[in-house]
LUMKE-328024 format. One record per residue: residue number from 1; x, y, z of N, C-alpha, C in turn. Coordinates in steps of 0.05 Angstrom, whole numbers, plus 5000, padded with zeros to 4 digits. Each point is the difference from the previous one (the first is absolute). Layout:
LUMKE-328024
PT/NUM/X/Y/Z/X/Y/Z/X/Y/Z
...
This chain:
LUMKE-328024
PT/1/4942/5371/4991/5027/4999/5013/5019/4986/4981
PT/2/5023/5013/4995/5020/4987/4983/5020/4984/5016
PT/3/5006/4976/4991/5019/4983/5014/5024/4997/4982
PT/4/5024/5009/5008/5024/4997/4984/5007/4972/4996
PT/5/5013/4993/4977/5008/4972/4996/5019/4991/5021
PT/6/4997/4975/5009/5017/4988/5020/5024/4988/4987
PT/7/5023/5000/5014/5024/4987/4990/4995/4970/5000
PT/8/5009/4986/4979/4996/4971/4998/5014/4986/5023
PT/9/5024/5009/5008/5015/4986/5020/4987/5004/5028
PT/10/4981/5018/5003/4987/5004/5026/4974/4984/5002
PT/11/4993/4986/4979/4974/4987/5000/5003/4971/5007
PT/12/4985/4991/5020/4999/4972/5006/4982/4985/4980
PT/13/4977/5012/4994/4982/4987/4981/4983/5021/4987
PT/14/4996/4999/4974/4983/5018/4986/4982/4984/4982
PT/15/4975/5001/5004/4981/4986/4983/4982/5020/4987
PT/16/5000/5001/4973/4984/5020/4986/4977/4986/4986
PT/17/4976/5011/5005/4976/4991/4986/4993/5020/4979
PT/18/5005/4992/4974/4996/5019/4979/4971/5001/4992
PT/19/4989/5024/4996/4972/5003/4994/4998/5014/4972
PT/20/4992/4985/4981/4995/5009/4973/5025/5009/4985
PT/21/5001/4991/4975/5022/5008/4982/5027/4990/5008
PT/22/5020/5005/4983/5028/4997/5008/5012/4972/4995
PT/23/4985/4979/5006/5012/4973/4998/4987/4984/4978
PT/24/4990/5013/4981/4985/4986/4979/5017/4980/4984
PT/25/5026/5005/4998/5017/4982/4985/5003/4974/5015
PT/26/4999/5001/5027/5003/4976/5016/4974/4985/5003
PT/27/4978/5015/5005/4975/4988/5005/4978/5013/4982
PT/28/5000/4994/4975/4983/5015/4981/4970/4995/5004
PT/29/4991/4980/5014/4972/4994/5002/4987/5013/5024
PT/30/5015/5014/5017/4989/5011/5024/4984/5025/4995
PT/31/4980/5005/5017/4984/5024/4998/5017/5025/5004
PT/32/4993/5022/4987/5016/5024/5002/4990/5020/5020
PT/33/4977/4996/5012/4987/5020/5016/5001/4994/5030
PT/34/5021/5009/5013/5002/4997/5029/4997/4972/5010
PT/35/5010/4980/4985/5000/4973/5009/5029/4994/5008
PT/36/5003/4985/5022/5027/4994/5009/5012/4980/4981
PT/37/5019/5009/4984/5010/4984/4978/5021/4980/5009
PT/38/5018/5008/5016/5023/4983/5007/5012/5010/5025
PT/39/5012/4983/5015/5015/5008/5024/5029/4994/4994
PT/40/5017/5021/5002/5028/4996/4993/5018/5006/5023
PT/41/5021/4985/5002/5019/5005/5022/5020/5022/4990
PT/42/5000/5022/5015/5015/5023/4991/5029/5000/5007
PT/43/5010/4981/5014/5028/5000/5009/5019/4997/4977
PT/44/4994/4983/4981/5018/4995/4978/4988/5006/4973
PT/45/4975/5009/5000/4987/5005/4974/4988/4976/4987
PT/46/5001/4977/5013/4989/4976/4988/4973/4993/5011
PT/47/4986/4982/4988/4974/4992/5009/5003/4976/5018
PT/48/4990/5002/5025/5004/4979/5019/4974/4987/5009
PT/49/4978/5005/4987/4974/4989/5008/4998/4972/4990
PT/50/4992/4981/5018/4995/4973/4990/4978/4999/4979
PT/51/5004/4985/4980/4981/4998/4978/4972/4993/5010
PT/52/4999/4983/5021/4974/4991/5010/4984/5023/5013
PT/53/5014/5022/5007/4986/5023/5012/4988/5019/4980
PT/54/5010/5000/4975/4991/5019/4980/4970/5000/4994
PT/55/4987/4977/4997/4972/5001/4994/4983/5015/5021
PT/56/5006/4996/5025/4985/5014/5021/5007/5030/5000
PT/57/5025/5007/4996/5008/5028/5000/4988/5015/4976
PT/58/4997/4986/4978/4989/5014/4976/4970/5005/5003
PT/59/4987/4987/5018/4972/5005/5004/4994/5022/5020
PT/60/5020/5010/5013/4997/5021/5020/4995/5027/4987
PT/61/4983/5016/5011/4994/5027/4991/5005/5019/5023
PT/62/5020/5016/4998/5007/5019/5021/4976/5017/5008
PT/63/4984/5008/4980/4979/5020/5006/4977/4988/5016
PT/64/4998/4974/5002/4978/4988/5015/5010/4985/5025
PT/65/5026/5001/5006/5010/4987/5023/4993/5015/5025
PT/66/4992/4986/5021/4993/5013/5026/5026/4999/5017
PT/67/5012/5022/5004/5026/5001/5014/4997/4998/5030
PT/68/4975/4998/5010/4996/4992/5027/5007/4970/5003
PT/69/4999/4985/4978/5005/4971/5001/5026/4991/4988
PT/70/5012/5017/4983/5025/4992/4986/5023/4997/5021
PT/71/5015/4978/4997/5022/4995/5018/5025/4993/4984
PT/72/5023/5008/5009/5026/4992/4989/5014/4983/5021
PT/73/5012/4978/4991/5014/4982/5018/5029/4998/4993
PT/74/5017/4996/5020/5028/4998/4996/5011/4975/5016
PT/75/5019/4987/4988/5015/4979/5014/5029/5008/4999
PT/76/5010/5008/5023/5028/5009/5002/5016/4981/5019
PT/77/5026/4998/4995/5016/4986/5019/4996/5012/5028
PT/78/5000/4983/5020/4994/5010/5027/5019/5021/5010
PT/79/5024/5002/4988/5019/5020/5010/4994/5028/4988
PT/80/4981/5002/4982/4993/5026/4989/4974/5010/5012
PT/81/4997/5026/5002/4976/5012/5010/4994/5026/4985
PT/82/4975/5008/5000/4992/5025/4988/4993/5020/5022
PT/83/5006/5025/4995/4994/5021/5019/4976/5016/4991
PT/84/4987/5015/5017/4977/5016/4992/5007/5018/4976
PT/85/4985/4999/4980/5005/5017/4976/5016/4986/4978
PT/86/5011/4976/5006/5016/4986/4979/4983/4989/4978
PT/87/4975/4994/5005/4982/4988/4980/4981/5022/4991
PT/88/4999/5005/4974/4983/5021/4989/4987/4991/4974
PT/89/4979/5014/4993/4987/4996/4974/4997/5027/4986
PT/90/5009/5002/4976/4998/5024/4984/4983/4996/4976
PT/91/4982/5020/4995/4983/4999/4976/5007/5023/4983
PT/92/5009/4994/4975/5006/5021/4981/4978/5001/4979
PT/93/4990/5023/4995/4978/5003/4980/5007/5023/4981
PT/94/4990/4997/4976/5005/5020/4979/4976/5000/4981
PT/95/4991/5023/4993/4980/5004/4979/5012/5017/4978
PT/96/4990/4996/4976/5010/5015/4977/4999/5030/5005
PT/97/5023/5013/4995/5001/5029/5004/5004/5009/5029
PT/98/5003/4981/5018/5004/5007/5028/5025/4988/5011
PT/99/5013/5012/5020/5024/4989/5011/4994/4975/5016
PT/100/5020/4983/5003/4997/4976/5017/4997/5008/5029
PT/101/4984/4985/5014/4997/5004/5029/5008/4975/5014
PT/102/5011/5002/5024/5008/4977/5016/4988/5003/5028
PT/103/4985/4980/5008/4989/4999/5027/5013/4977/5015
PT/104/5009/5006/5024/5015/4980/5016/4985/4993/5025
PT/105/4999/4974/5005/4986/4989/5023/5019/4982/5016
PT/106/5002/5005/5026/5017/4983/5017/4983/4976/5008
PT/107/5012/4976/4997/4987/4975/5008/5006/4994/5029
PT/108/4980/4989/5014/5003/4994/5028/4997/4970/5003
PT/109/5015/4989/5019/4999/4971/5005/4975/4993/5016
PT/110/4986/4979/4992/4978/4990/5015/5007/4973/5011
PT/111/4998/4998/5027/5010/4976/5014/4978/4981/5009
PT/112/4975/5006/4994/4979/4982/5009/5004/4972/4989
PT/113/4996/4980/5016/5004/4972/4991/4984/4993/4975
PT/114/4975/5011/4999/4984/4994/4977/5012/5011/4974
PT/115/5014/5022/5002/5012/5012/4976/5024/4983/4990
PT/116/5014/4988/5019/5024/4984/4992/4993/4972/4993
PT/117/4975/4991/5006/4993/4973/4995/5002/4992/4971
PT/118/4994/5019/4983/5001/4994/4971/5028/4995/4989
PT/119/5021/5008/5016/5027/4995/4992/5013/4976/5014
PT/120/4985/4986/5016/5011/4979/5016/5014/4979/4983
PT/121/4990/4995/4976/5012/4980/4983/5027/5008/4989
PT/122/5007/5026/5003/5025/5010/4990/5022/5000/5021
PT/123/4994/4991/5024/5019/5001/5022/5023/4981/4995
PT/124/5024/5009/5008/5024/4984/4998/5018/5005/5024
PT/125/5014/4980/5010/5019/5004/5022/5020/5021/4993
PT/126/5005/5018/5018/5020/5021/4996/4990/5025/4985
PT/127/4973/5000/4994/4988/5023/4987/4977/5011/5016
PT/128/4994/5025/4996/4977/5013/5013/4980/5010/4980
PT/129/4975/4996/5005/4978/5009/4983/4988/5026/5011
PT/130/4992/5018/4983/4987/5024/5009/4979/5008/4980
PT/131/4979/5014/5009/4978/5009/4983/4997/5030/5003
PT/132/4996/5014/4977/5000/5029/5000/4975/5010/4985
PT/133/4991/5024/5007/4976/5011/4988/5003/5031/4999
PT/134/4984/5012/4983/4998/5029/5000/4988/5009/5027
PT/135/5011/5021/5011/4989/5011/5025/4971/5006/4996
PT/136/4982/4990/5018/4971/5005/4997/4993/5030/4996
PT/137/5016/5017/5012/4995/5029/4997/5005/5010/4972
PT/138/5016/4985/4985/5007/5008/4973/4982/4988/4978
PT/139/4984/4980/5008/4983/4987/4980/4981/5020/4986
PT/140/4987/5019/5013/4983/5019/4986/5015/5016/4978
PT/141/5025/5008/5006/5016/5014/4980/5006/4982/4976
PT/142/5005/4975/5005/5005/4981/4979/4974/4995/4984
PT/143/4978/4998/5014/4974/4996/4986/4994/5023/4982
PT/144/5008/5024/5007/4994/5024/4983/5016/4998/4974
PT/145/5025/4989/5002/5016/4997/4975/4986/4979/4982
PT/146/4990/4978/5012/4986/4980/4984/4975/5012/4987
PT/147/4985/5017/5014/4976/5012/4989/5007/5018/4976
PT/148/5022/5015/5002/5009/5016/4977/5006/4983/4976
PT/149/5013/4978/5005/5007/4982/4978/4975/4988/4987
PT/150/4980/4992/5016/4975/4990/4989/4986/5021/4984
PT/151/4998/5024/5010/4987/5022/4986/5013/5006/4974
PT/152/5027/4997/4999/5014/5007/4975/4994/4981/4978
PT/153/4990/4976/5006/4993/4981/4979/4977/5010/4983
PT/154/4982/5016/5012/4977/5009/4986/5001/5030/4992
PT/155/5012/5016/5018/5001/5029/4995/5026/5010/4990
PT/156/5022/4984/5002/5026/5008/4990/5011/5024/5015
PT/157/5025/5007/4995/5019/4984/4985/5008/4975/5015
PT/158/5005/4978/4986/5006/4975/5013/5025/5002/5018
PT/159/4997/4992/5024/5022/4999/5019/5014/4973/4999
PT/160/5026/5000/4998/5015/4975/5000/5022/5003/5022
PT/161/5010/4978/5009/5020/5002/5020/5011/4973/5010
PT/162/5012/5000/5023/5012/4976/5011/4999/5000/5030
PT/163/5000/4977/5012/5002/4996/5029/5026/4986/5006
PT/164/5014/5010/5019/5025/4988/5008/5000/4995/5030
PT/165/5005/4975/5008/5003/4993/5028/5030/4996/5004
PT/166/5011/5016/5018/5029/5000/5003/5008/4996/5030
PT/167/5019/4983/5004/5012/4997/5027/5029/5010/4998
PT/168/5005/5023/5012/5027/5011/4999/5011/5004/5028
PT/169/5026/4998/5002/5012/5003/5026/5002/4973/5014
PT/170/4987/4998/5023/5002/4975/5015/5025/5000/5018
PT/171/5001/4981/5017/5023/4998/5018/5005/4970/5007
PT/172/5023/4995/5011/5008/4973/5007/4999/4996/5031
PT/173/4985/4980/5008/4999/4994/5029/5026/4987/5010
PT/174/5013/4986/4982/5025/4986/5007/5018/5000/4976
PT/175/5024/4990/5003/5019/4999/4978/4988/4984/4977
PT/176/5004/5010/4975/4990/4986/4977/5022/4981/4990
PT/177/4995/4974/5000/5020/4981/4991/5005/5001/4970
PT/178/5022/4989/4992/5006/4998/4971/4979/4982/4987
PT/179/4998/5004/4974/4981/4983/4985/4975/5016/4992
PT/180/4981/4987/4986/4976/5014/4991/4984/5011/5023
PT/181/4987/5023/4995/4981/5012/5018/4973/5001/4985
PT/182/4984/4979/5004/4976/4996/4983/4975/5013/5013
PT/183/4986/5015/4983/4975/5013/5009/4978/4993/4980
PT/184/4975/5001/5010/4977/4994/4983/4978/5020/5006
PT/185/4983/5006/4981/4978/5019/5004/4974/4988/4989
PT/186/4978/5010/5012/4973/4989/4993/4980/5023/5000
PT/187/4978/4996/4986/4979/5019/4999/4973/4987/5004
PT/188/4984/5010/5019/4972/4991/5004/4982/5022/4990
PT/189/4986/4996/4978/4985/5022/4988/4972/5005/5013
PT/190/4990/4981/5015/4974/5003/5012/4998/4981/5024
PT/191/4980/5005/5018/4998/4985/5024/4995/4970/4995
PT/192/4984/4994/4979/4993/4972/4995/5020/4986/4983
PT/193/5021/5014/4991/5020/4987/4982/5024/4992/5016
PT/194/5015/4982/4989/5026/4991/5012/5022/5018/4989
PT/195/5023/4998/5013/5024/5015/4992/5010/4990/4973
PT/196/5009/5019/4984/5012/4994/4974/5030/5004/5004
PT/197/5016/4981/4991/5029/5003/5001/5010/5020/4979
PT/198/5013/5021/5009/5011/5020/4982/5029/4993/4993
PT/199/5016/4996/5020/5028/4993/4995/5007/4978/5021
PT/200/5017/4982/4992/5006/4977/5018/5030/4996/5000
PT/201/5011/5000/5024/5028/4994/5006/5019/5017/4983
PT/202/4994/5026/4998/5018/5018/4986/5024/5006/5019
PT/203/5024/4999/4989/5024/5003/5016/5009/5029/5001
PT/204/4999/5012/5024/5009/5028/5002/5029/5003/4994
PT/205/5016/4979/5001/5028/5003/4993/5004/5010/4971
PT/206/4980/4994/4983/5002/5009/4972/4995/5029/4997
PT/207/4988/5013/5021/4993/5028/4998/5017/5019/5016
PT/208/5013/4990/5021/5016/5017/5017/5028/4990/5000
PT/209/5018/5017/4992/5029/4993/4999/5010/4993/5028
PT/210/5018/4981/5002/5010/4990/5026/5010/5023/5017
PT/211/5013/5020/4987/5012/5022/5016/4979/5019/5010
PT/212/4975/4998/4990/4979/5019/5007/4981/4990/5022
PT/213/5003/4975/5009/4981/4989/5018/4998/5015/5026
PT/214/5022/5008/5011/5000/5014/5026/4984/5026/4998
PT/215/5003/5015/4977/4986/5025/4997/4971/4996/4992
PT/216/4995/4981/4983/4973/4996/4990/4982/4984/5019
PT/217/5011/4982/5015/4985/4984/5019/5014/5001/5027
PT/218/4998/5022/5014/5014/5004/5026/4988/4982/5021
PT/219/5014/4998/5023/4989/4985/5022/4976/5015/5012
PT/220/4980/4985/5008/4976/5012/5012/5007/5014/5026
PT/221/4987/5022/5005/5004/5015/5025/4990/4983/5024
PT/222/5015/5000/5021/4991/4985/5024/5006/4971/4998
């Protein structure tokens, strides 16, 4: 399935996990074969990952992650909310001599107290925490992509690609006051691991022009 590029002004948060190649000038010592190299904040093209998170991120291998266990966490101002379909994960893959393919997965919120417990330390007054995962019905399709990538290591042609977790759209529960609108994102790569901070206190004001807020972040229905 091909996913057309999203407009930057319509994106609340875009976190890209680059897999193999591409960022060698920035991180020359990283593995080149489907290892999560870096997490970059796509709103302004700059890198927003805390330095303390990089060692754990560099050890992750997309091809061996169990997406029944992987979780994404968000900390949003309480006046913001996500609607069904606003959180997605896209996997782009390409092999030599073949066109790029894009597979899109809608993320669903998981509200079980045990799921949110790992983010308890990130709670702040005036903010809401949420935890997201790949829909369980989609995990087999995702596992098939991982299997193709593993097979390509030995049988070729080598498949390379990227994973992007994107939160686009969203809505406002109440009027958004002047000043910074700070959001943070987290990744839990496995059940027994803790959340890794991907971005912290990124200001949406830097990504959405003041005149565009009504269109890009409308009031929530109801």
